[in-house]
N, C-alpha and C positions, 0 to 999 in steps of 0.2 A: 504494498498499499504505497508506504513512502516513497518507492520509486515512480509510482502514478502521482504523487503527488508533485514529486521534483518536476517531472516531466509535463504537467499541464503549469506549473508556475513559469517554466521556460518558454511557455506558447502564451502565456497570459501574462501583459505587459499592463500595468494599474494603468485604466483607462484615464487618458487627458493629465497621469502626472508625469510620464516620464518620458524622453526621448521615446522613436518608432526603434522597436528592435531592443530594447532595453526590458529584460526580465525581470520580474518579481523576487526578491531574496525573501524566502520560505522562513516563518519565525514559529517553531512549535512549540504548544503548549508543555509545561512542567510535565502533566500527567497524561494518560492516555484518556480516552475519551469516559465520559463525556466533558471533561477536561478540567481548567481549572478554573475557581473561584475564589480569588483571595480576598479578602474581609478584614476590617478591624471594628472593633465596637467602641475602642475608645475615643478621647478626643484630640488624640496628637497623631499626626500623619504619622505612618507606616508604611514601608515599601516591599516587594520582592523582586529578585533578579528573574529573567523567564530565559534561563539558560544560562548561555556567555552571549546570548545574540548581542547586546548593547539596549536592550529593550526591556523595562521594567515596569512592573503595576505598582502606582506611585501616590503617594498623597493621600491614602484611604485612610478615613475615619466615620466615625460616630453610623459605624452598619453600613456603609459604602460597598459594594462589591465592583471589582473587575476581574476580568480570566479570560482566556482564549478556551472558545466551548464549542460547543457544537449545537449550541442553542439556537440561533441566526445564521445557519451558514453562508459565505459567499463565495465564489470562486475556489471552492474545495468544500471542503469538510469542516470550518471553522471560522469565527471571526471574532473580533476583542467584544464580549460582551460585557455591559455595563448593568448595575443595579443601584437605585439612590430611593431610600425609604422615604426620607424627610429632607427640610430643608439644610438640617443639618450634616447632611452626609456628603461625602466628596471621594469620589476616584478615580483618577488618568491611568493610560498608558503611557510611555513616555521612551525616547529612543536621546540617551547620555551620551555625550561625546568624553570616554577617559570617565566614567563614573564612580565616585566615591560614598562609601556608606558613612552618613552622619547621624547619629543619634536614632537608626531605625528608618530612616528616608533615603534615597539616593539623590545625590548631589552632580552635577555635571562641573568636571575639572579639565575641562578639554575643549578642541575648536573643532567645527564643522567645515570651517570657514569665513571668509569676509562678509559681512551683513549688504557689502554693496556687490557683492557677485551674487546674490540670491535672488533668481529668474522666476521663482515660481514654486508652488507646494500644493498640496491636497490631499483629499483623502473620497472614502466612501464610509455615510454614516445611514442608518436604521433608527425610527421612533416608533416604538410600539403603541397602537392606540389608547392602548389602558393605561399611559402614562396621564396622571393629573395633573402635573406641573403645567404652567401656562405654555399654548399651543405653539408660541411661537420658539422654544427653547428646544436643540437637537445638541447633540456632542460637539462642544465648541473644537476647533483647533488653533493652535499657538503653536507659534515661531519663539524661543528662548534665545536671548540675548546678553553678552558681557559687551557693556558700554566702554570700556578702556582697552577692550583685546585681552586683557590678562586673566585667565579664569580662576587665578588665586585669589584674586581680590573681588570676594562676590557682592561686597556691598552695594555695588554697582547693577547688577542682575533687572534686566527687564522684559517686557514680552511683548508680541502683539497678536491679536484676538481676534479671527474671524468667525461671526456669527449673519448667519442669512438674513437676518430681523434687521439690520443694517445695511442690508446690500438691496432692498426691494423684494425679494425673493419670498416664496410660499415656503410651507413646511412641512411636507405630505408626511401621512404616516404608514407602516404598515408596509414600504417599501422600500429599496435601495437608494440613496440618492447619492449623486457626483459629483463634488465643488473644488474647483482648481481656484487657489486663489493666484492672481496675477498681478502686473502692475495699476491695473484700474481698481482693483478690489479695495472694498471701504474696510478699514483694520481700526480696533481701539486697541489703546495703549493701559498698559499696568505698572508696575513696580517703580525703575528709577526713572521711568519716561514721564512718571506722573500718571493720576489714573483718569482715564479719557482724558487726553490731553485734546486741547483744541488750538491746532496747527495754522489753520487759515482766518482765526478771529472770528468766525460767524457764530460764536456763543453754542455751538454744537460738538462735543468730544467723539461720534464716530460714524463720520465721514471723511476720514482722514487716506488716503490712500496708501495702497505699498508704495507705490513711486513717489508721494508727497514725504512717505515716511523716509527716502533714501536721501532726499535730498535734504530733510533736516537733517539728519542724522551723518551726513556728509562735511555739512558746515559744524556740528556743533560735537558729533560723536567720530571722527573719521576712520576709528581703529576697532569698532564695534565689529564682534563679531556673532555667528549663529554657534551654542552648545549645545542645542538642541529642539526637540521638536515634542509636542503634547497633547494628546484629544483626553477630554472628560470632561463628565457631568459633575453636578452637585454644586455645593459653598453656596447657600442662600437660595436653591429654588424650593419654592414651596410646593407642594405635595411631592410624588413619587412619581419616578422615572425609570422605564424600561429601553433598552436601546443597544446599538451595537455600531462598532466602525471596522473597517477592513482596508486595505489598499491606502495605506501611506504612502507618501512620497513627496519630493523635494527636487529640484535641481539647483545645483550652485555652483558658479566659473564652469558652465558647461558642462559639470556630471551628473546625472540622472539617478538617483535611488529612489527603488520601490520595493515596499516589502507585501507581505500574504501575509494573514493569522491562521494557523492551521491548526490542527488538534493532532498531536503525539500519537501514531498508531500503533498499533498491541497493546498488551496489559499491562498494568502497572502492577506488578506481583508483590501479594502479601501475605506473607507464611500465616495459614489456616491454624486454628488450633488443633484440629486432628492430626497435624501434619506436623506439628510440633510435640505431642504427644507419640508422635509414629518413630520420632527422632531421639524421645528419650528412652524410650521401650527398650532403641535398637543402641543405644548405648548401654544399656542397663544390660543387656542380653551379651552383649562381648567382654564386658565387664565378669559376670559371671560364668560365662565359658572359660575365661583365662583366668578365673580362679580354680576352674576343675581341674585344668588341664596344670597348672602347677603341682595341684595337692597331689595329684595321681603319681605326678612322678617322682616328688620327693616323700612318699610314702615309703617305701623302702629302704629308707636310709632313716629314720628315727634316732634320735638320741635317747638315752636314759629320760624316762619322766613323760615320753611319746610326743616330747618338740621335734619337727623335723628339722633336720644338716641341713637340708640343701635353704637355696633361697625360699625369704618369705611371700607368699602368697598374696597375688595382685589384689588390693581392699576394691570391692565391687563402689561405684559411683554412689554418692545419697546426694539428696537435696534437689530432685527432681534437674533441671536445664540452669541453676543458679553460677555457676560454678562458666558456664561457656560466656565468652566476649558480649558486651551490651554495647553495639554500635548508637552513637547519638548524633544526627546531622542536624544544622542550624543554618537561618538565615537571617536575615536583619537590612534593615536599608534604609531613606529621607527626602518633598518637593514644594510647592508653595514661596521655599528659598530658592528654589531653581530659578524662580522669576524674581524673587525683589525681598524684601525685608520686611514685609511688612505682616499684617496681623493674617493668618492663615484664611479670614474669610470674608477679605476687602477685594478679592476677584469675584463677586457676586453678579451672575450675569443675569440677575432675577431684578437687582437693585438699577443696574445700568438699562433693562427694559422698561421699569418703571418710570425711570428719570428720563427714558427716550419720552413716553408716551403721556409722560406730566409736559414736558416740552413742546410735544407735539400737537396738543391739548390747548396749550397757551398760545402756540403762533403759526401754527397749522402746518408743521413738519412733517415732512411724507415718510413711511417707516421704510 
């Protein structure tokens, strides 16, 4: 099955995201079908590496959930599935350059290239109609930046966010939708660039295009670099959300990258109780057989008092399997800080949406 996935991926470039002929790289889930579902019930962001792919489940808190699974398959047997039960929840899937673990979440410590060389990025997304959060919301797509070009000085982290509501586009449900950000696409800012900064001075901070951001950063932060890409849900979304993303890609300095999320084929082996019992019985039987052989061999040469003069017999195993080594594996991971150094709920799409519509109501702005 893995071979079929690789062949299919080689034939399918992410629609609209990569140059013709560029194959998508498959990113496999950590576990076999139905796949992953990473969640964190606490309020502090947590993350998990997706193998060694450079992708991470990140910024997960307050029972948000994300994982490559078979729930909403796209371009194969899987996609990155999201579940957000409340406005306090959050979950992202991110590609981070040379990521490091900081306090349980992951943080980019490298560069993907100069921001001025970023020509496009995009993805496919899905919103389940049963979601109860505002109908304009769908998984957002973000480009993550470091403004001074030094990823080891993270206080100047920032990001630009794509959402359809700020580009005059509808938000369909129960179908896959493809979006590509180009020079004329509107993006709003956060982090060290300020929250929804109004570049053109028209009193509205959500209609700045990628080209306008390039002009602004060329004049004010000429060394800005791209440190990652992020797709996610939550952080202030009122109500519940269920959906997915797939086929995330970008082009920097003429080099295109595209990624397809798929569920790992085969089974994830888990020892069953019956198997462990048989193993214990087998070890016990070997011990008894060894003791019998040694006892018979030494019986003809007993000393006075009945003690064998030969080697002492092998002692049987006791205590079940407690003597066997116990292997423990672990991970930890950490975001919001990938973009900025502000509070983890400051990038609220809901507040942006409400802010926009408040302004729209007051001055007739378009969606």
